[in-house]
N, CA and C atoms as a LAMMPS dump frame, in Angstrom:
ITEM: TIMESTEP
0
ITEM: NUMBER OF ATOMS
540
ITEM: BOX BOUNDS ff ff ff
-5.0000000000000000e+02 5.0000000000000000e+02
-5.0000000000000000e+02 5.0000000000000000e+02
-5.0000000000000000e+02 5.0000000000000000e+02
ITEM: ATOMS id mol type element x y z
1 1 1 N 242.776 -117.907 429.318
2 1 2 C 241.608 -118.33 429.247
3 1 3 C 241.228 -118.813 430.753
4 2 1 N 240.104 -118.422 431.133
5 2 2 C 239.461 -118.53 432.698
6 2 3 C 238.829 -119.759 433.023
7 3 1 N 239.078 -120.351 433.988
8 3 2 C 238.356 -121.569 434.598
9 3 3 C 236.629 -121.422 434.476
10 4 1 N 236.394 -122.537 434.504
11 4 2 C 234.944 -122.522 433.895
12 4 3 C 234.4 -121.898 435.545
13 5 1 N 233.143 -121.547 435.531
14 5 2 C 232.556 -120.639 436.766
15 5 3 C 231.845 -122.041 437.56
16 6 1 N 231.813 -121.84 439.167
17 6 2 C 231.489 -122.881 439.773
18 6 3 C 230.372 -121.93 440.815
19 7 1 N 228.932 -122.241 440.906
20 7 2 C 228.357 -121.45 441.795
21 7 3 C 228.034 -122.455 442.932
22 8 1 N 228.137 -121.873 444.457
23 8 2 C 227.927 -122.525 445.568
24 8 3 C 226.926 -121.61 446.039
25 9 1 N 226.208 -122.156 447.077
26 9 2 C 224.935 -121.256 447.625
27 9 3 C 225.43 -120.878 449.01
28 10 1 N 225.192 -119.295 449.11
29 10 2 C 226.089 -118.832 450.384
30 10 3 C 224.805 -118.688 451.337
31 11 1 N 223.4 -118.178 450.814
32 11 2 C 222.459 -118.116 452.007
33 11 3 C 221.272 -118.427 451.178
34 12 1 N 220.066 -118.597 451.755
35 12 2 C 218.738 -118.437 451.396
36 12 3 C 217.908 -116.969 451.804
37 13 1 N 217.618 -116.271 450.96
38 13 2 C 216.472 -115.264 451.074
39 13 3 C 215.125 -115.176 450.209
40 14 1 N 214.165 -115.18 451.251
41 14 2 C 212.888 -115.763 450.778
42 14 3 C 212.813 -116.893 449.739
43 15 1 N 213.516 -118.113 450.362
44 15 2 C 213.347 -119.204 449.852
45 15 3 C 214.092 -119.242 448.36
46 16 1 N 215.061 -118.438 447.766
47 16 2 C 215.771 -118.408 446.701
48 16 3 C 217.167 -118.551 446.952
49 17 1 N 218.02 -119.79 446.547
50 17 2 C 219.402 -119.68 446.886
51 17 3 C 219.961 -118.318 446.139
52 18 1 N 221.167 -118.022 446.9
53 18 2 C 222.105 -116.858 446.662
54 18 3 C 223.164 -117.61 446.267
55 19 1 N 223.746 -117.174 444.89
56 19 2 C 224.833 -117.942 444.529
57 19 3 C 225.797 -116.761 444.318
58 20 1 N 227.147 -117.516 444.218
59 20 2 C 228.479 -116.614 443.868
60 20 3 C 229.408 -117.348 443.214
61 21 1 N 230.419 -116.839 442.545
62 21 2 C 231.11 -117.404 441.666
63 21 3 C 232.064 -117.934 442.54
64 22 1 N 232.443 -119.556 442.117
65 22 2 C 233.781 -120.081 442.825
66 22 3 C 234.621 -120.712 441.552
67 23 1 N 235.608 -120.417 440.756
68 23 2 C 236.46 -120.774 439.497
69 23 3 C 237.197 -122.025 439.871
70 24 1 N 237.258 -122.678 440.948
71 24 2 C 237.811 -123.714 441.347
72 24 3 C 237.32 -125.339 440.806
73 25 1 N 236.11 -125.392 440.096
74 25 2 C 235.658 -126.837 440.022
75 25 3 C 234.896 -126.718 438.298
76 26 1 N 235.625 -127.495 437.761
77 26 2 C 235.175 -127.656 436.237
78 26 3 C 233.708 -128.266 436.242
79 27 1 N 233.371 -129.221 437.18
80 27 2 C 232.216 -129.85 437.523
81 27 3 C 231.071 -128.959 437.907
82 28 1 N 231.224 -128.596 438.605
83 28 2 C 230.318 -127.33 439.27
84 28 3 C 229.865 -126.537 437.976
85 29 1 N 230.918 -125.98 437.124
86 29 2 C 230.121 -125.193 435.954
87 29 3 C 229.795 -125.682 435.175
88 30 1 N 229.932 -127.18 434.832
89 30 2 C 228.944 -127.89 433.9
90 30 3 C 227.575 -128.311 434.154
91 31 1 N 227.71 -128.497 435.536
92 31 2 C 226 -128.682 436.108
93 31 3 C 225.53 -127.492 436.079
94 32 1 N 225.932 -126.284 436.189
95 32 2 C 225.422 -125.162 436.014
96 32 3 C 224.715 -124.902 434.596
97 33 1 N 225.812 -125.445 433.63
98 33 2 C 225.444 -125.253 431.927
99 33 3 C 224.276 -126.168 431.929
100 34 1 N 224.372 -127.519 432.374
101 34 2 C 223.483 -128.396 431.956
102 34 3 C 222.157 -127.901 432.382
103 35 1 N 222.042 -127.404 433.667
104 35 2 C 220.826 -126.982 434.234
105 35 3 C 220.065 -125.903 433.678
106 36 1 N 220.886 -124.88 432.84
107 36 2 C 220.543 -123.664 432.351
108 36 3 C 220.011 -124.362 430.775
109 37 1 N 220.899 -125.28 430.338
110 37 2 C 220.517 -125.888 428.952
111 37 3 C 219.272 -126.606 428.968
112 38 1 N 218.778 -127.146 430.319
113 38 2 C 217.551 -127.812 430.628
114 38 3 C 216.326 -127.021 430.635
115 39 1 N 216.949 -125.763 431.521
116 39 2 C 215.643 -124.956 431.489
117 39 3 C 215.466 -123.943 430.247
118 40 1 N 216.188 -123.837 429.352
119 40 2 C 216.314 -123.54 428.274
120 40 3 C 215.418 -124.495 426.978
121 41 1 N 215.391 -125.661 427.265
122 41 2 C 214.721 -126.583 426.685
123 41 3 C 212.915 -126.769 426.895
124 42 1 N 213.001 -126.813 428.299
125 42 2 C 211.669 -126.6 428.842
126 42 3 C 211.033 -125.586 428.383
127 43 1 N 211.347 -124.229 428.367
128 43 2 C 210.895 -123.016 428.043
129 43 3 C 210.456 -123.333 426.661
130 44 1 N 211.318 -123.845 425.83
131 44 2 C 211.241 -123.649 424.145
132 44 3 C 210.062 -124.749 423.818
133 45 1 N 210.052 -126.223 424.873
134 45 2 C 209.072 -126.996 424.723
135 45 3 C 207.46 -126.568 425.348
136 46 1 N 207.469 -125.654 426.134
137 46 2 C 206.062 -125.461 426.496
138 46 3 C 205.38 -124.858 425.179
139 47 1 N 205.731 -124.11 424.629
140 47 2 C 204.889 -123.681 423.79
141 47 3 C 204.478 -124.241 422.665
142 48 1 N 205.695 -125.319 422.602
143 48 2 C 205.227 -126.618 421.549
144 48 3 C 204.186 -127.45 421.874
145 49 1 N 204.012 -127.738 423.122
146 49 2 C 202.896 -128.542 423.735
147 49 3 C 201.549 -127.798 423.534
148 50 1 N 201.392 -126.366 423.811
149 50 2 C 200.238 -125.716 423.577
150 50 3 C 199.735 -125.953 422.432
151 51 1 N 200.849 -125.623 421.347
152 51 2 C 200.477 -125.716 420.257
153 51 3 C 199.977 -126.797 419.349
154 52 1 N 200.738 -128.019 419.989
155 52 2 C 200.048 -129.413 419.656
156 52 3 C 198.656 -129.631 420.31
157 53 1 N 198.502 -129.173 421.483
158 53 2 C 196.992 -129.337 421.977
159 53 3 C 196.062 -128.638 421.003
160 54 1 N 196.49 -127.474 420.256
161 54 2 C 195.534 -126.788 419.637
162 54 3 C 195.456 -127.383 418.128
163 55 1 N 196.087 -128.467 417.945
164 55 2 C 195.941 -129.213 416.559
165 55 3 C 194.611 -129.934 416.368
166 56 1 N 194.254 -130.419 415.232
167 56 2 C 193.295 -130.956 414.763
168 56 3 C 191.873 -130.934 415.678
169 57 1 N 191.898 -131.748 416.862
170 57 2 C 190.598 -131.831 417.343
171 57 3 C 190.12 -130.428 418.12
172 58 1 N 190.825 -129.703 418.689
173 58 2 C 190.637 -128.651 419.138
174 58 3 C 190.256 -127.427 418.388
175 59 1 N 191.123 -127.532 417.436
176 59 2 C 190.931 -126.54 416.197
177 59 3 C 189.404 -126.373 415.608
178 60 1 N 189.4 -127.76 415.107
179 60 2 C 188.341 -128.295 414.59
180 60 3 C 186.922 -128.045 415.717
181 61 1 N 187.018 -128.164 416.34
182 61 2 C 185.827 -127.968 417.684
183 61 3 C 185.658 -126.705 417.35
184 62 1 N 186.649 -125.441 417.948
185 62 2 C 186.443 -124.039 417.833
186 62 3 C 185.841 -123.671 416.306
187 63 1 N 186.499 -124.322 415.358
188 63 2 C 185.691 -123.844 413.822
189 63 3 C 184.432 -124.023 413.801
190 64 1 N 184.011 -125.293 414.467
191 64 2 C 182.48 -126.069 414.232
192 64 3 C 181.576 -124.77 415.101
193 65 1 N 181.92 -124.312 416.455
194 65 2 C 181.395 -122.831 417.067
195 65 3 C 181.275 -121.603 415.978
196 66 1 N 182.546 -121.585 415.405
197 66 2 C 182.69 -120.289 414.682
198 66 3 C 181.675 -120.481 413.631
199 67 1 N 181.308 -121.66 412.738
200 67 2 C 180.602 -121.804 411.78
201 67 3 C 179.288 -121.457 412.061
202 68 1 N 179.27 -122.084 413.252
203 68 2 C 177.64 -121.664 413.904
204 68 3 C 177.32 -120.725 413.973
205 69 1 N 178.322 -119.885 414.766
206 69 2 C 177.894 -118.339 414.766
207 69 3 C 177.646 -117.574 413.881
208 70 1 N 178.644 -117.603 412.641
209 70 2 C 178.547 -117.086 411.466
210 70 3 C 177.274 -117.444 410.8
211 71 1 N 176.652 -118.737 410.792
212 71 2 C 175.875 -119.248 410.043
213 71 3 C 174.164 -118.684 411.021
214 72 1 N 174.223 -118.647 412.077
215 72 2 C 173.25 -117.81 412.932
216 72 3 C 173.153 -116.602 412.9
217 73 1 N 174.312 -115.795 412.751
218 73 2 C 174.289 -114.599 412.576
219 73 3 C 173.998 -113.971 411.21
220 74 1 N 174.245 -114.768 410.138
221 74 2 C 173.91 -114.157 408.826
222 74 3 C 172.466 -114.676 408.661
223 75 1 N 171.635 -115.531 409.634
224 75 2 C 170.299 -115.937 409.443
225 75 3 C 169.81 -114.753 410.312
226 76 1 N 170.112 -113.797 410.704
227 76 2 C 169.349 -113.124 411.834
228 76 3 C 168.957 -113.69 413.287
229 77 1 N 169.509 -114.514 413.421
230 77 2 C 169.138 -115.571 414.638
231 77 3 C 170.183 -115.013 415.994
232 78 1 N 169.592 -113.928 416.606
233 78 2 C 170.395 -113.535 417.869
234 78 3 C 170.441 -114.66 418.818
235 79 1 N 169.292 -115.216 419.028
236 79 2 C 169.024 -116.239 420.117
237 79 3 C 170.242 -117.146 419.582
238 80 1 N 170.358 -117.961 418.51
239 80 2 C 170.94 -119.036 418.43
240 80 3 C 172.6 -118.618 418.722
241 81 1 N 172.89 -117.383 418.082
242 81 2 C 174.347 -116.694 418.309
243 81 3 C 174.479 -116.866 419.886
244 82 1 N 173.557 -116.454 420.548
245 82 2 C 174.008 -116.097 422.078
246 82 3 C 173.935 -117.585 422.834
247 83 1 N 173.403 -118.424 422.254
248 83 2 C 173.372 -119.872 422.519
249 83 3 C 174.554 -120.405 422.816
250 84 1 N 175.825 -119.71 421.946
251 84 2 C 176.999 -120.256 421.687
252 84 3 C 178.103 -119.685 422.969
253 85 1 N 177.673 -119.129 423.772
254 85 2 C 178.581 -118.359 424.697
255 85 3 C 177.939 -119.069 426.137
256 86 1 N 178.729 -119.149 427.014
257 86 2 C 178.63 -119.359 428.389
258 86 3 C 177.919 -118.724 429.258
259 87 1 N 177.094 -118.848 430.032
260 87 2 C 176.313 -118.033 430.736
261 87 3 C 177.228 -116.896 431.459
262 88 1 N 178.483 -116.949 431.825
263 88 2 C 179.233 -115.754 432.518
264 88 3 C 180.281 -115.158 431.365
265 89 1 N 179.829 -115.359 430.05
266 89 2 C 180.605 -114.71 429.221
267 89 3 C 180.481 -112.881 429.032
268 90 1 N 181.424 -112.633 428.454
269 90 2 C 181.398 -111.327 428.307
270 90 3 C 181.747 -110.992 426.742
271 91 1 N 180.915 -110.076 426.096
272 91 2 C 180.952 -109.646 424.801
273 91 3 C 181.358 -108.233 424.732
274 92 1 N 182.508 -107.845 424.005
275 92 2 C 183.083 -106.632 423.736
276 92 3 C 182.914 -106.046 422.361
277 93 1 N 181.631 -105.374 421.735
278 93 2 C 181.85 -104.966 420.503
279 93 3 C 182.426 -103.335 420.518
280 94 1 N 182.699 -102.695 419.256
281 94 2 C 182.867 -101.746 419.334
282 94 3 C 181.7 -100.85 419.19
283 95 1 N 181.568 -99.526 419.96
284 95 2 C 180.697 -98.486 419.99
285 95 3 C 179.75 -99.139 421.079
286 96 1 N 180.06 -99.751 422.081
287 96 2 C 179.042 -100.302 423.108
288 96 3 C 179.797 -100.602 424.436
289 97 1 N 179.375 -100.745 425.366
290 97 2 C 179.59 -101.342 426.634
291 97 3 C 179.526 -102.832 426.755
292 98 1 N 180.55 -103.32 427.139
293 98 2 C 180.57 -104.827 427.186
294 98 3 C 179.234 -105.474 427.686
295 99 1 N 178.573 -106.5 427.238
296 99 2 C 177.688 -107.384 427.819
297 99 3 C 178.417 -108.4 428.441
298 100 1 N 177.736 -108.678 429.735
299 100 2 C 178.297 -109.723 430.694
300 100 3 C 177.05 -110.673 431.079
301 101 1 N 176.21 -110.917 430.62
302 101 2 C 175.231 -112.04 430.684
303 101 3 C 174.376 -112.126 429.403
304 102 1 N 173.722 -113.669 429.532
305 102 2 C 173.278 -113.978 428.278
306 102 3 C 172.341 -112.957 427.491
307 103 1 N 171.432 -111.872 428.282
308 103 2 C 170.465 -111.33 427.776
309 103 3 C 171.409 -110.186 427.272
310 104 1 N 172.278 -109.767 427.743
311 104 2 C 173.181 -108.727 427.042
312 104 3 C 173.76 -109.103 425.928
313 105 1 N 174.343 -110.125 425.952
314 105 2 C 175.098 -110.883 424.846
315 105 3 C 174.064 -110.884 423.629
316 106 1 N 172.948 -111.462 424.006
317 106 2 C 171.63 -111.252 422.801
318 106 3 C 171.318 -109.974 422.184
319 107 1 N 171.383 -109.072 423.06
320 107 2 C 171.095 -107.75 422.913
321 107 3 C 171.94 -107.02 421.898
322 108 1 N 173.385 -107.235 422.512
323 108 2 C 174.14 -106.675 421.648
324 108 3 C 174.505 -107.493 420.342
325 109 1 N 174.259 -108.57 420.211
326 109 2 C 174.229 -109.567 418.737
327 109 3 C 172.918 -108.917 418.022
328 110 1 N 171.897 -109.053 418.588
329 110 2 C 170.462 -108.357 417.717
330 110 3 C 170.67 -106.775 417.199
331 111 1 N 171.357 -106.128 418.379
332 111 2 C 171.799 -104.656 417.382
333 111 3 C 172.547 -104.806 416.261
334 112 1 N 173.75 -105.735 416.416
335 112 2 C 174.852 -105.723 415.244
336 112 3 C 173.808 -106.38 414.167
337 113 1 N 173.325 -107.197 414.14
338 113 2 C 172.394 -108.181 412.998
339 113 3 C 171.48 -107.056 412.516
340 114 1 N 170.824 -106.299 413.266
341 114 2 C 170.335 -104.974 412.72
342 114 3 C 170.795 -104.219 411.75
343 115 1 N 172.282 -104.2 411.757
344 115 2 C 172.851 -103.218 410.929
345 115 3 C 172.457 -103.523 409.384
346 116 1 N 172.148 -104.863 409.236
347 116 2 C 172.074 -105.602 408.001
348 116 3 C 173.43 -105.996 407.39
349 117 1 N 174.261 -106.318 407.672
350 117 2 C 175.647 -106.885 406.951
351 117 3 C 175.491 -108.436 407.145
352 118 1 N 176.037 -108.704 406.319
353 118 2 C 176.425 -110.109 406.652
354 118 3 C 177.798 -110.612 406.93
355 119 1 N 177.942 -111.279 407.647
356 119 2 C 179.507 -111.672 407.954
357 119 3 C 180.075 -112.888 407.43
358 120 1 N 181.615 -112.73 407.328
359 120 2 C 182.482 -113.824 406.94
360 120 3 C 183.69 -113.795 408.176
361 121 1 N 183.706 -114.982 408.542
362 121 2 C 184.87 -115.004 409.509
363 121 3 C 185.753 -115.836 409.031
364 122 1 N 187.284 -115.482 409.312
365 122 2 C 188.585 -116.218 409.179
366 122 3 C 189.2 -116.888 410.226
367 123 1 N 189.111 -117.958 410.61
368 123 2 C 190.129 -118.37 411.929
369 123 3 C 191.444 -118.418 411.454
370 124 1 N 192.465 -117.535 411.848
371 124 2 C 193.869 -117.489 411.55
372 124 3 C 194.67 -118.131 412.772
373 125 1 N 194.464 -118.419 414.144
374 125 2 C 195.086 -119.059 414.746
375 125 3 C 194.121 -119.784 415.835
376 126 1 N 194.552 -120.865 416.197
377 126 2 C 194.206 -121.705 417.797
378 126 3 C 194.774 -122.082 418.55
379 127 1 N 195.12 -121.832 419.498
380 127 2 C 195.87 -122.25 420.74
381 127 3 C 195.307 -122.681 422.013
382 128 1 N 195.387 -123.732 422.44
383 128 2 C 194.525 -124.536 423.214
384 128 3 C 195.551 -124.314 424.614
385 129 1 N 194.807 -124.391 425.975
386 129 2 C 195.522 -124.774 427.246
387 129 3 C 194.763 -125.274 428.175
388 130 1 N 194.335 -126.604 428.44
389 130 2 C 193.787 -127.055 429.264
390 130 3 C 192.5 -126.982 428.636
391 131 1 N 191.531 -126.393 429.403
392 131 2 C 190.127 -126.47 429.244
393 131 3 C 189.818 -125.074 428.499
394 132 1 N 190.681 -124.352 427.931
395 132 2 C 190.537 -123.158 427.095
396 132 3 C 191.123 -123.111 425.978
397 133 1 N 190.665 -122.247 425.106
398 133 2 C 191.089 -122.238 423.693
399 133 3 C 191.216 -120.711 422.979
400 134 1 N 192.053 -120.23 422.67
401 134 2 C 191.88 -118.768 422.073
402 134 3 C 192.358 -118.995 420.593
403 135 1 N 191.163 -117.994 420.091
404 135 2 C 191.174 -118.03 418.563
405 135 3 C 191.136 -116.374 418.265
406 136 1 N 192.079 -116.492 417.35
407 136 2 C 192.458 -115.172 416.23
408 136 3 C 191.995 -115.207 415.17
409 137 1 N 191.284 -114.41 414.665
410 137 2 C 191.036 -114.25 413.2
411 137 3 C 190.594 -113.145 412.813
412 138 1 N 189.867 -112.972 411.521
413 138 2 C 189.391 -111.657 411.033
414 138 3 C 187.992 -111.678 410.55
415 139 1 N 187.259 -110.685 410.183
416 139 2 C 186.12 -110.751 409.746
417 139 3 C 185.858 -109.654 408.879
418 140 1 N 184.729 -109.985 407.809
419 140 2 C 184.42 -108.929 406.908
420 140 3 C 182.845 -108.411 407.015
421 141 1 N 182.599 -107.37 407.036
422 141 2 C 180.907 -107.373 406.511
423 141 3 C 180.808 -106.6 405.504
424 142 1 N 179.621 -107.475 404.468
425 142 2 C 179.244 -106.846 403.334
426 142 3 C 177.798 -106.516 403.543
427 143 1 N 177.371 -105.509 402.657
428 143 2 C 175.682 -105.445 402.548
429 143 3 C 175.184 -106.482 402.049
430 144 1 N 174.115 -106.899 401.797
431 144 2 C 173.492 -107.844 401.502
432 144 3 C 173.586 -107.887 399.476
433 145 1 N 173.957 -106.835 398.987
434 145 2 C 174.46 -106.741 397.743
435 145 3 C 175.641 -106.92 397.349
436 146 1 N 176.517 -107.298 398.377
437 146 2 C 177.789 -107.686 398.39
438 146 3 C 178.806 -106.468 398.356
439 147 1 N 178.639 -105.182 398.79
440 147 2 C 179.407 -104.082 398.473
441 147 3 C 180.072 -104.36 400.035
442 148 1 N 181.561 -103.846 400.249
443 148 2 C 182.353 -104.286 401.628
444 148 3 C 181.93 -102.712 402.486
445 149 1 N 181.723 -103.319 403.857
446 149 2 C 181.013 -102.459 404.899
447 149 3 C 182.29 -102.035 405.745
448 150 1 N 182.879 -103.302 406.245
449 150 2 C 183.726 -102.955 407.104
450 150 3 C 184.399 -104.597 407.23
451 151 1 N 185.668 -104.325 408.192
452 151 2 C 186.725 -105.607 408.279
453 151 3 C 187.454 -105.212 409.349
454 152 1 N 187.982 -106.22 410.199
455 152 2 C 188.815 -106.263 411.132
456 152 3 C 189.027 -107.6 411.611
457 153 1 N 189.927 -107.422 413.115
458 153 2 C 190.529 -108.82 413.677
459 153 3 C 189.169 -108.914 414.984
460 154 1 N 189.635 -110.055 415.221
461 154 2 C 188.457 -110.447 416.534
462 154 3 C 189.629 -111.633 416.958
463 155 1 N 189.047 -111.558 418.353
464 155 2 C 189.819 -112.479 419.467
465 155 3 C 188.836 -113.09 420.248
466 156 1 N 188.559 -114.536 420.309
467 156 2 C 187.663 -115.231 421.256
468 156 3 C 188.07 -116.23 422.017
469 157 1 N 188.166 -116.288 423.431
470 157 2 C 188.352 -116.914 424.104
471 157 3 C 187.18 -118.09 424.442
472 158 1 N 187.577 -119.352 424.394
473 158 2 C 186.577 -120.423 424.473
474 158 3 C 186.771 -121.352 425.607
475 159 1 N 185.865 -121.83 426.318
476 159 2 C 185.778 -122.542 427.606
477 159 3 C 185.579 -123.787 427.387
478 160 1 N 186.112 -125.281 427.369
479 160 2 C 185.375 -126.545 427.447
480 160 3 C 184.24 -126.821 428.294
481 161 1 N 183.171 -126.74 428.157
482 161 2 C 182.217 -126.988 429.191
483 161 3 C 181.227 -128.704 428.958
484 162 1 N 180.685 -128.818 429.725
485 162 2 C 180.079 -130.416 429.527
486 162 3 C 179.049 -130.263 428.262
487 163 1 N 178.751 -129.205 427.549
488 163 2 C 177.87 -129.131 426.402
489 163 3 C 179.096 -128.966 425.206
490 164 1 N 180.461 -128.987 425.4
491 164 2 C 181.147 -128.67 424.34
492 164 3 C 181.866 -127.316 424.492
493 165 1 N 182.511 -126.83 423.57
494 165 2 C 183.548 -125.616 423.71
495 165 3 C 181.905 -124.623 423.38
496 166 1 N 182.2 -123.727 424.508
497 166 2 C 181.386 -122.367 424.46
498 166 3 C 182.436 -121.134 424.478
499 167 1 N 181.65 -119.951 423.852
500 167 2 C 182.592 -118.836 424.064
501 167 3 C 182.55 -118.034 425.536
502 168 1 N 183.53 -117.538 426.148
503 168 2 C 183.489 -117.157 427.137
504 168 3 C 183.92 -115.726 427.015
505 169 1 N 184.72 -115.17 426.391
506 169 2 C 185.096 -113.825 426.198
507 169 3 C 185.396 -113.606 424.726
508 170 1 N 184.502 -112.493 423.987
509 170 2 C 184.565 -112.248 422.711
510 170 3 C 184.791 -110.847 422.464
511 171 1 N 185.543 -110.256 421.672
512 171 2 C 185.71 -109.041 421.377
513 171 3 C 186.105 -109.038 419.695
514 172 1 N 185.677 -107.881 418.948
515 172 2 C 186.35 -107.495 417.72
516 172 3 C 186.369 -106.146 417.434
517 173 1 N 187.237 -105.783 416.646
518 173 2 C 187.626 -104.421 416.292
519 173 3 C 187.338 -104.191 414.828
520 174 1 N 186.97 -102.803 414.364
521 174 2 C 187.095 -102.521 412.733
522 174 3 C 188.574 -101.735 412.846
523 175 1 N 189.052 -101.964 411.323
524 175 2 C 190.268 -101.771 410.877
525 175 3 C 190.334 -100.588 410.395
526 176 1 N 188.971 -100.078 409.852
527 176 2 C 188.486 -99.04 409.223
528 176 3 C 188.463 -97.909 410.072
529 177 1 N 188.901 -96.903 409.374
530 177 2 C 189.026 -95.491 410.316
531 177 3 C 187.481 -94.996 410.497
532 178 1 N 187.568 -94.182 411.691
533 178 2 C 186.291 -93.8 412.025
534 178 3 C 185.493 -92.775 410.683
535 179 1 N 184.296 -92.807 410.315
536 179 2 C 184.011 -91.88 409.17
537 179 3 C 183.441 -90.802 410.018
538 180 1 N 183.615 -89.542 409.234
539 180 2 C 183.765 -88.058 409.666
540 180 3 C 182.07 -87.67 409.451
């Protein structure tokens, strides 16, 4: 059985220590293992912190914006939907170039509303980090008589503003194969 490894600094290149093996000390090896264990614990704790931040309050606030989006969309209110976006938002929808100002966002939403479908949104996950929150979910489009038209995933990035949570980036895709 070999002795535990001890690392000693040999030189500093670009601000980082260069380490080599020195098998003469058990204490040095323990320090390295404790440091490594600490780094692993920190790496595991960071996602939990982000997950905890996304709990209740942020998730509920993001859900309210999503419900307002769905309600305004289904009412044919493109202006109301566009009001949920930040002034520098970007909207990326299938079959169109991205819209990157309030008028372009409103125009894209109005074009989608004109297709005549009613949407149902389902939030699957919300992760927050500071003044931002990322929502993933799925959507279903049905005709007014209830016929399934399309479905797929969406990804929405929210930014916390003085007026509450607003949509900064929004995109969705269809999961259905293209029609021939």
